[in-house]
VOPAGU-2260 file (C-alpha; in pm, 1 decimal, decimal comma):
REM VOPAGU-2260
SITE   aa  ch    i         X         Y         Z
SITE  GLY   A    0   -3662,4   -4184,7  -11582,0
SITE  ARG   A    1   -3799,3   -4305,5  -11259,6
SITE  ASN   A    2   -3535,4   -4552,9  -11197,9
SITE  SER   A    3   -3250,2   -4293,6  -11295,1
SITE  MET   A    4   -3401,2   -4052,0  -11030,9
SITE  ALA   A    5   -3355,9   -4329,9  -10771,3
SITE  GLY   A    6   -3023,6   -4413,5  -10874,5
SITE  SER   A    7   -2691,0   -4320,6  -10698,0
SITE  ILE   A    8   -2528,0   -4024,0  -10793,5
SITE  LEU   A    9   -2205,6   -4212,0  -10864,6
SITE  GLU   A   10   -2388,5   -4348,7  -11195,6
SITE  VAL   A   11   -2399,3   -3992,0  -11312,2
SITE  ASP   A   12   -2159,6   -3962,3  -11617,7
SITE  PHE   A   13   -1926,8   -3697,4  -11437,8
SITE  ASN   A   14   -1600,1   -3666,6  -11273,1
SITE  PRO   A   15   -1562,4   -3948,9  -10999,8
SITE  ARG   A   16   -1386,5   -3689,9  -10768,6
SITE  ILE   A   17   -1670,8   -3444,0  -10777,7
SITE  LEU   A   18   -1952,1   -3714,2  -10749,0
SITE  ASP   A   19   -1761,1   -3864,6  -10436,3
SITE  ALA   A   20   -1744,2   -3550,9  -10255,0
SITE  THR   A   21   -2091,9   -3462,3  -10332,1
SITE  LYS   A   22   -2203,2   -3846,1  -10192,6
SITE  LYS   A   23   -1965,6   -3741,1   -9880,0
SITE  ALA   A   24   -2198,0   -3437,4   -9826,0
SITE  ARG   A   25   -2488,2   -3695,9   -9781,0
SITE  ILE   A   26   -2628,0   -3612,7  -10119,6
SITE  ASN   A   27   -2675,2   -3983,4  -10235,3
SITE  THR   A   28   -2933,2   -4016,6  -10535,8
SITE  VAL   A   29   -2988,7   -3815,5  -10859,5
SITE  GLN   A   30   -3317,2   -3709,1  -10712,3
SITE  GLU   A   31   -3171,1   -3539,5  -10398,7
SITE  LEU   A   32   -2914,1   -3386,3  -10627,5
SITE  LEU   A   33   -3181,8   -3228,2  -10868,1
SITE  GLN   A   34   -3376,3   -3082,6  -10578,8
SITE  LEU   A   35   -3096,0   -2883,4  -10487,4
SITE  SER   A   36   -2950,2   -2537,5  -10646,6
SITE  HIS   A   37   -2596,2   -2550,3  -10769,1
SITE  SER   A   38   -2504,4   -2294,7  -10466,0
SITE  GLU   A   39   -2635,7   -2517,9  -10202,0
SITE  ILE   A   40   -2442,7   -2830,7  -10349,5
SITE  ALA   A   41   -2115,0   -2636,0  -10379,7
SITE  ARG   A   42   -2163,8   -2506,4  -10022,8
SITE  ARG   A   43   -2247,5   -2869,5   -9893,8
SITE  ALA   A   44   -1998,0   -3077,2  -10089,6
SITE  LYS   A   45   -1705,9   -2793,0  -10070,8
SITE  ILE   A   46   -1667,0   -2794,2  -10456,7
SITE  SER   A   47   -1680,0   -2479,2  -10704,2
SITE  GLU   A   48   -2025,7   -2339,8  -10801,6
SITE  ARG   A   49   -1905,0   -2412,7  -11172,0
SITE  ASP   A   50   -1837,5   -2794,3  -11114,5
SITE  ALA   A   51   -2194,9   -2812,7  -10915,3
SITE  LEU   A   52   -2351,6   -2675,2  -11221,7
SITE  GLU   A   53   -2207,0   -2891,0  -11480,4
SITE  MET   A   54   -2299,8   -3170,3  -11230,9
SITE  LEU   A   55   -2640,4   -3060,5  -11205,3
SITE  LYS   A   56   -2667,4   -3042,7  -11616,9
SITE  ALA   A   57   -2501,0   -3409,9  -11646,8
SITE  ALA   A   58   -2772,5   -3560,6  -11414,2
SITE  SER   A   59   -3050,9   -3375,5  -11604,3
SITE  GLN   A   60   -2926,0   -3480,6  -11931,1
SITE  GLN   A   61   -2905,7   -3834,0  -11831,8
SITE  VAL   A   62   -3251,4   -3830,9  -11639,0
SITE  PHE   A   63   -3471,6   -3606,4  -11909,2
SITE  THR   A   64   -3390,1   -3782,8  -12233,1
SITE  ARG   A   65   -3656,2   -3609,9  -12444,8
SITE  PRO   A   66   -3571,8   -3299,6  -12661,4
SITE  PRO   A   67   -3696,5   -2984,8  -12517,6
SITE  CYS   A   68   -4020,2   -2828,8  -12693,0
SITE  THR   A   69   -4116,6   -2476,5  -12695,8
SITE  ALA   A   70   -4465,6   -2334,5  -12733,7
SITE  LEU   A   71   -4331,9   -2231,1  -13075,5
SITE  ASP   A   72   -4268,1   -2582,9  -13166,1
SITE  ALA   A   73   -4622,3   -2684,2  -13057,7
SITE  ILE   A   74   -4793,2   -2433,4  -13303,1
SITE  ARG   A   75   -4579,1   -2516,7  -13594,8
SITE  ASN   A   76   -4554,5   -2926,4  -13560,0
SITE  LEU   A   77   -4785,5   -3060,3  -13323,7
SITE  PRO   A   78   -4668,3   -3421,0  -13355,3
SITE  VAL   A   79   -4324,8   -3348,6  -13301,9
SITE  ALA   A   80   -4422,5   -3138,5  -13003,9
SITE  GLN   A   81   -4661,4   -3433,2  -12842,2
SITE  ALA   A   82   -4354,6   -3653,5  -12888,4
SITE  ALA   A   83   -4161,5   -3436,7  -12687,5
SITE  LEU   A   84   -4397,6   -3339,5  -12433,0
SITE  PHE   A   85   -4574,3   -3646,7  -12385,3
SITE  GLY   A   86   -4388,3   -3931,0  -12547,7
SITE  SER   A   87   -4482,1   -4131,7  -12851,5
SITE  SER   A   88   -4779,2   -4332,9  -12706,7
SITE  PHE   A   89   -5127,2   -4215,6  -12804,0
SITE  LEU   A   90   -5446,0   -4458,2  -12821,4
SITE  THR   A   91   -5661,5   -4443,1  -13131,3
SITE  THR   A   92   -6028,6   -4452,2  -13089,6
SITE  GLY   A   93   -6067,0   -4646,3  -13410,1
SITE  CYS   A   94   -6202,7   -4352,7  -13597,1
SITE  PRO   A   95   -5972,3   -4102,0  -13760,0
SITE  ARG   A   96   -6193,4   -3822,7  -13738,5
SITE  ILE   A   97   -6236,7   -3850,3  -13370,0
SITE  ASP   A   98   -5864,7   -3896,3  -13314,5
SITE  SER   A   99   -5813,5   -3579,8  -13493,2
SITE  PHE   A  100   -6070,4   -3392,6  -13295,1
SITE  LEU   A  101   -5872,5   -3543,7  -12983,1
SITE  ASN   A  102   -5563,6   -3411,0  -13117,2
SITE  GLY   A  103   -5413,6   -3736,7  -13219,5
SITE  GLY   A  104   -5606,7   -3966,8  -13004,3
SITE  LEU   A  105   -5593,3   -4019,4  -12630,1
SITE  TYR   A  106   -5234,8   -3992,5  -12425,9
SITE  ALA   A  107   -5165,0   -4310,5  -12297,2
SITE  ARG   A  108   -5107,1   -4211,1  -11922,8
SITE  GLY   A  109   -5285,9   -4064,7  -11627,8
SITE  ILE   A  110   -5660,7   -4071,1  -11567,6
SITE  LEU   A  111   -5918,9   -3987,1  -11835,9
SITE  GLU   A  112   -6276,2   -3956,7  -11732,3
SITE  ILE   A  113   -6577,3   -3978,9  -11977,7
SITE  PHE   A  114   -6902,7   -3870,8  -11821,7
SITE  GLY   A  115   -7256,5   -3836,7  -11916,6
SITE  GLU   A  116   -7605,5   -3917,3  -11864,5
SITE  SER   A  117   -7735,7   -4290,2  -11898,8
SITE  ALA   A  118   -7738,8   -4413,3  -12269,5
SITE  THR   A  119   -7498,6   -4187,8  -12393,3
SITE  CYS   A  120   -7273,7   -4499,7  -12480,3
SITE  LYS   A  121   -6981,1   -4432,5  -12260,1
SITE  SER   A  122   -6935,9   -4794,9  -12180,7
SITE  LEU   A  123   -6934,0   -4842,5  -12578,6
SITE  LEU   A  124   -6666,7   -4626,6  -12626,7
SITE  CYS   A  125   -6470,2   -4809,0  -12328,6
SITE  MET   A  126   -6530,5   -5136,7  -12500,8
SITE  GLN   A  127   -6416,5   -5003,7  -12819,9
SITE  LEU   A  128   -6076,2   -4860,2  -12679,5
SITE  ALA   A  129   -6003,4   -5166,3  -12489,4
SITE  LEU   A  130   -6011,5   -5334,4  -12857,1
SITE  CYS   A  131   -5828,0   -5051,8  -13016,1
SITE  ALA   A  132   -5556,0   -5092,1  -12737,3
SITE  GLN   A  133   -5442,2   -5405,6  -12872,5
SITE  LYS   A  134   -5379,1   -5294,8  -13207,1
SITE  SER   A  135   -4995,7   -5226,5  -13318,7
SITE  SER   A  136   -4858,1   -4901,4  -13267,2
SITE  GLN   A  137   -4817,6   -4862,4  -13638,3
SITE  LEU   A  138   -5208,9   -4853,1  -13628,5
SITE  GLY   A  139   -5246,0   -4658,8  -13322,8
SITE  GLY   A  140   -5263,6   -4923,3  -13055,1
SITE  LEU   A  141   -5086,4   -4977,7  -12751,6
SITE  GLU   A  142   -4995,3   -5356,8  -12845,0
SITE  ALA   A  143   -5138,2   -5449,9  -12512,0
SITE  GLY   A  144   -5431,1   -5556,7  -12327,2
SITE  CYS   A  145   -5713,5   -5404,8  -12104,0
SITE  ALA   A  146   -5816,4   -5442,5  -11760,0
SITE  TYR   A  147   -6186,1   -5403,0  -11726,8
SITE  ILE   A  148   -6349,9   -5351,0  -11383,1
SITE  CYS   A  149   -6719,4   -5324,9  -11395,9
SITE  THR   A  150   -6907,1   -5172,3  -11086,2
SITE  GLU   A  151   -7262,3   -5104,3  -11207,8
SITE  ASN   A  152   -7405,5   -5404,4  -11446,8
SITE  SER   A  153   -7251,4   -5735,0  -11569,9
SITE  PHE   A  154   -6976,2   -5648,2  -11861,2
SITE  PRO   A  155   -7214,3   -5630,4  -12186,3
SITE  SER   A  156   -7072,0   -5939,8  -12361,1
SITE  ALA   A  157   -7307,0   -5933,2  -12630,8
SITE  ARG   A  158   -7222,1   -5607,8  -12742,8
SITE  PHE   A  159   -6832,2   -5646,1  -12700,8
SITE  HIS   A  160   -6832,1   -5939,0  -12909,7
SITE  GLN   A  161   -7046,1   -5777,5  -13214,9
SITE  LEU   A  162   -6753,1   -5512,6  -13174,5
SITE  ILE   A  163   -6484,1   -5774,4  -13224,4
SITE  ALA   A  164   -6686,1   -5930,3  -13521,0
SITE  LYS   A  165   -6665,8   -5586,7  -13727,1
SITE  MET   A  166   -6289,4   -5553,4  -13573,5
SITE  ASP   A  167   -6155,2   -5869,0  -13669,0
SITE  PRO   A  168   -6431,0   -6107,2  -13860,4
SITE  GLU   A  169   -6156,0   -6394,9  -13866,9
SITE  ASN   A  170   -6068,1   -6355,1  -13496,0
SITE  ALA   A  171   -5741,7   -6384,5  -13602,5
SITE  LEU   A  172   -5645,4   -6145,5  -13340,8
SITE  ARG   A  173   -5801,1   -6323,5  -13052,2
SITE  LEU   A  174   -5909,0   -5994,3  -12903,4
SITE  SER   A  175   -6149,3   -6121,3  -12662,1
SITE  ASP   A  176   -5828,7   -6297,2  -12521,1
SITE  HIS   A  177   -5649,6   -5986,6  -12380,8
SITE  VAL   A  178   -5954,6   -5800,0  -12212,4
SITE  TYR   A  179   -5927,3   -5941,1  -11843,8
SITE  ILE   A  180   -6292,2   -5861,2  -11661,0
SITE  GLU   A  181   -6337,1   -5769,3  -11304,6
SITE  HIS   A  182   -6634,2   -5710,2  -11102,5
SITE  ALA   A  183   -6659,8   -5484,3  -10793,4
SITE  ASP   A  184   -6975,1   -5457,4  -10578,0
SITE  SER   A  185   -6850,4   -5216,1  -10314,0
SITE  VAL   A  186   -6579,2   -4953,9  -10255,4
SITE  VAL   A  187   -6402,4   -5232,8  -10038,8
SITE  ASP   A  188   -6404,9   -5451,6  -10369,3
SITE  LEU   A  189   -6269,0   -5181,2  -10601,1
SITE  ASN   A  190   -5976,8   -5116,9  -10329,4
SITE  THR   A  191   -5894,4   -5493,7  -10338,8
SITE  ILE   A  192   -5885,5   -5497,0  -10717,1
SITE  VAL   A  193   -5687,0   -5190,6  -10733,6
SITE  ASP   A  194   -5442,5   -5270,1  -10459,3
SITE  LYS   A  195   -5400,2   -5652,5  -10511,5
SITE  SER   A  196   -5550,8   -5796,6  -10809,3
SITE  LEU   A  197   -5457,5   -5495,1  -11070,7
SITE  PRO   A  198   -5091,9   -5507,5  -10978,9
SITE  ALA   A  199   -5061,6   -5904,3  -10982,8
SITE  LEU   A  200   -5245,5   -5881,9  -11343,7
SITE  LEU   A  201   -5013,2   -5625,8  -11449,0
SITE  ASP   A  202   -4702,1   -5828,0  -11348,5
SITE  ARG   A  203   -4833,1   -6135,5  -11556,2
SITE  ASN   A  204   -4982,2   -5963,7  -11865,9
SITE  ARG   A  205   -4893,5   -5683,3  -12072,4
SITE  VAL   A  206   -5171,7   -5441,3  -12009,4
SITE  ARG   A  207   -5170,3   -5070,8  -12042,2
SITE  LEU   A  208   -5539,7   -4978,2  -12048,7
SITE  ILE   A  209   -5737,1   -4987,4  -11738,7
SITE  VAL   A  210   -6104,0   -4929,3  -11739,4
SITE  ILE   A  211   -6344,3   -4858,4  -11434,8
SITE  ASP   A  212   -6711,6   -4847,0  -11544,1
SITE  SER   A  213   -6828,0   -4685,7  -11357,6
SITE  ILE   A  214   -6609,9   -4480,1  -11067,1
SITE  ALA   A  215   -6946,2   -4292,5  -10926,2
SITE  ALA   A  216   -7155,9   -4605,2  -10882,2
SITE  LEU   A  217   -6983,1   -4714,8  -10578,0
SITE  PHE   A  218   -6896,5   -4414,7  -10416,0
SITE  ARG   A  219   -7255,3   -4287,8  -10433,1
SITE  LEU   A  220   -7389,8   -4590,0  -10296,1
SITE  ASP   A  221   -7143,4   -4640,5  -10031,5
SITE  TYR   A  222   -7112,6   -4296,8   -9897,3
SITE  GLY   A  223   -7434,1   -4096,3   -9745,4
SITE  LEU   A  224   -7459,2   -3705,4   -9777,8
SITE  GLU   A  225   -7327,2   -3677,6   -9429,0
SITE  GLU   A  226   -7011,2   -3866,2   -9529,9
SITE  ALA   A  227   -6882,0   -3626,0   -9756,8
SITE  THR   A  228   -6546,0   -3583,7   -9602,6
SITE  ALA   A  229   -6469,4   -3931,1   -9591,3
SITE  ARG   A  230   -6565,8   -4002,6   -9946,5
SITE  ALA   A  231   -6360,8   -3721,6  -10067,0
SITE  SER   A  232   -6044,7   -3861,8   -9890,3
SITE  SER   A  233   -6129,5   -4219,5  -10026,7
SITE  LEU   A  234   -6174,3   -4046,3  -10380,4
SITE  LEU   A  235   -5834,9   -3869,5  -10343,7
SITE  SER   A  236   -5651,2   -4184,7  -10221,8
SITE  MET   A  237   -5801,1   -4394,8  -10519,2
SITE  GLY   A  238   -5719,2   -4124,9  -10775,7
SITE  ALA   A  239   -5339,5   -4118,7  -10642,8
SITE  ARG   A  240   -5309,2   -4534,1  -10651,4
SITE  LEU   A  241   -5478,7   -4520,6  -11000,7
SITE  LYS   A  242   -5226,0   -4267,9  -11106,7
SITE  GLN   A  243   -4920,9   -4488,3  -10942,2
SITE  LEU   A  244   -5009,3   -4775,1  -11125,7
SITE  ALA   A  245   -5068,5   -4595,6  -11477,5
SITE  ASP   A  246   -4719,3   -4434,9  -11421,6
SITE  ALA   A  247   -4549,2   -4750,4  -11309,7
SITE  ASN   A  248   -4703,9   -4960,0  -11618,5
SITE  ASN   A  249   -4680,9   -4680,9  -11853,0
SITE  ALA   A  250   -5069,9   -4703,0  -11859,6
SITE  LEU   A  251   -5377,8   -4519,5  -11899,1
SITE  VAL   A  252   -5672,8   -4518,6  -11689,5
SITE  ILE   A  253   -6022,4   -4460,1  -11832,9
SITE  CYS   A  254   -6301,7   -4403,1  -11582,8
SITE  THR   A  255   -6671,3   -4355,6  -11651,8
SITE  ASN   A  256   -6858,0   -4101,1  -11454,3
SITE  GLN   A  257   -7237,5   -4028,9  -11404,2
SITE  ALA   A  258   -7384,8   -3703,2  -11450,3
SITE  ALA   A  259   -7614,2   -3467,5  -11263,8
SITE  SER   A  260   -7802,2   -3171,9  -11380,8
SITE  ALA   A  261   -7875,3   -2848,3  -11200,7
SITE  ASP   A  262   -8008,7   -2520,6  -11334,1
SITE  GLY   A  263   -7987,9   -2665,8  -11712,5
SITE  ARG   A  264   -7634,9   -2758,9  -11657,8
SITE  THR   A  265   -7496,2   -3111,5  -11647,4
SITE  PHE   A  266   -7175,3   -3157,4  -11457,8
SITE  PRO   A  267   -6996,3   -3483,3  -11342,0
SITE  ALA   A  268   -7077,0   -3661,1  -11023,5
SITE  LEU   A  269   -6827,2   -3695,4  -10706,8
SITE  GLY   A  270   -6760,4   -3323,8  -10685,1
SITE  MET   A  271   -6436,0   -3129,4  -10702,0
SITE  ALA   A  272   -6212,5   -3405,8  -10484,5
SITE  TRP   A  273   -6270,2   -3649,6  -10790,8
SITE  SER   A  274   -6205,9   -3385,0  -11047,7
SITE  ALA   A  275   -5889,6   -3299,4  -10873,2
SITE  CYS   A  276   -5774,5   -3660,3  -10988,6
SITE  VAL   A  277   -5870,0   -3623,8  -11357,0
SITE  ASN   A  278   -5613,9   -3510,3  -11632,9
SITE  THR   A  279   -5864,5   -3518,3  -11921,9
SITE  ARG   A  280   -6244,0   -3510,4  -11910,6
SITE  LEU   A  281   -6473,5   -3602,6  -12189,2
SITE  MET   A  282   -6857,8   -3576,1  -12188,4
SITE  MET   A  283   -7090,2   -3788,8  -12366,4
SITE  THR   A  284   -7438,2   -3638,7  -12452,4
SITE  ARG   A  285   -7750,1   -3730,5  -12651,8
SITE  GLU   A  286   -8039,4   -3496,1  -12791,7
SITE  ASP   A  287   -8346,7   -3652,7  -12889,8
SITE  GLN   A  288   -8480,2   -3553,1  -13216,6
SITE  PRO   A  289   -8830,9   -3466,6  -13380,3
SITE  ASP   A  290   -8794,7   -3736,4  -13641,5
SITE  GLY   A  291   -8741,7   -3995,4  -13349,0
SITE  GLY   A  292   -8367,6   -4007,3  -13403,7
SITE  VAL   A  293   -8104,7   -3945,8  -13146,3
SITE  ARG   A  294   -7810,1   -3663,9  -13200,1
SITE  ARG   A  295   -7518,3   -3781,9  -12995,8
SITE  LEU   A  296   -7218,2   -3551,9  -12915,0
SITE  LEU   A  297   -6871,7   -3613,3  -12776,6
SITE  HIS   A  298   -6722,2   -3305,6  -12607,4
SITE  VAL   A  299   -6375,6   -3205,2  -12470,5
SITE  VAL   A  300   -6409,8   -3046,7  -12133,7
SITE  PHE   A  301   -6077,4   -2999,9  -12028,4
SITE  SER   A  302   -5723,0   -3163,9  -12119,7
SITE  PRO   A  303   -5364,2   -3070,7  -12120,4
SITE  TYR   A  304   -5353,5   -3152,6  -12473,4
SITE  MET   A  305   -5668,2   -3110,7  -12668,4
SITE  ALA   A  306   -5881,1   -2811,1  -12728,0
SITE  THR   A  307   -6223,7   -2785,0  -12582,5
SITE  GLY   A  308   -6500,7   -2851,0  -12842,2
SITE  THR   A  309   -6778,5   -3072,7  -12959,8
SITE  LEU   A  310   -6805,2   -3339,9  -13192,9
SITE  PRO   A  311   -7129,9   -3495,8  -13343,7
SITE  VAL   A  312   -7072,0   -3861,6  -13354,8
SITE  VAL   A  313   -7280,8   -4164,1  -13438,7
SITE  VAL   A  314   -7330,7   -4531,9  -13303,5
SITE  GLY   A  315   -7348,8   -4856,3  -13516,7
SITE  ASP   A  316   -7273,1   -5208,6  -13499,1
SITE  ALA   A  317   -6897,8   -5135,0  -13552,2
SITE  GLY   A  318   -6891,9   -4874,1  -13234,7
SITE  MET   A  319   -6875,5   -4521,0  -13216,0
SITE  ALA   A  320   -6752,9   -4274,5  -13542,3
SITE  ALA   A  321   -6762,5   -3920,9  -13634,0
SITE  ALA   A  322   -7077,7   -3818,8  -13787,8
SITE  ASP   A  323   -7095,8   -3737,2  -14165,9
């Protein structure tokens, strides 16, 4: 759709005489055409309003090729509605019950945040998704690799290879070959990776998942309390650039975030500026049990396609799965 919007209006399948008149009125691209009303087009191009309306319809159908979807469609047949509204790319978590809880998996575009306190297995879920992304589309994967950016600690290679051993015991898929690891020690480093390293990596390799683990560490370290305005501006810029990368490469960006607590409530770090960048927010929590065990929960906080809710999960050698 992006290339069609930027194309010349002469590429629209319509009466050449009317298209030529429209171009002479300095309406040069499909995007410029679609931003105007049919009345304005008719006035500027000196054509009939009926012709202007028909030309708008032709341009719209050429750019927006997915079938229309109503709210009733969404209620009656969710998979069809998802395909119409979002496209067909959803990333599996590797657990059918978690996928069902997430309304079909993770929509493979935009920015998804996973936040929680320490030891809630945020990084484990990210590594699991990095491996699942390489699965075939029939198995819920993206048939693509992952760019994994570490900011707090070194990449947990031992746990990563333990997951691989469970997912691909014979190493037939060579899963580790398609996870590209970068390290950022400062916001400056992260900017360099996002602006230079990632675009080059995405040009050379088929990558449709970008993980930043975590987004909070650097921004909380590099900006003091008196620099809140500068931090907010930097976060908004980072969010915009990550979304541009995701859009240009049909990719999903996953950012882990730290958690803070006040008055018995847990909330994500980085404030409203970062929250405005996030499309879907998940939260991981853990509760110590009297018998010495741990109860883990996955929460949907907000999303354009998932209902809010909570799912108990367990963690083992094979990764995260829904609790029995």
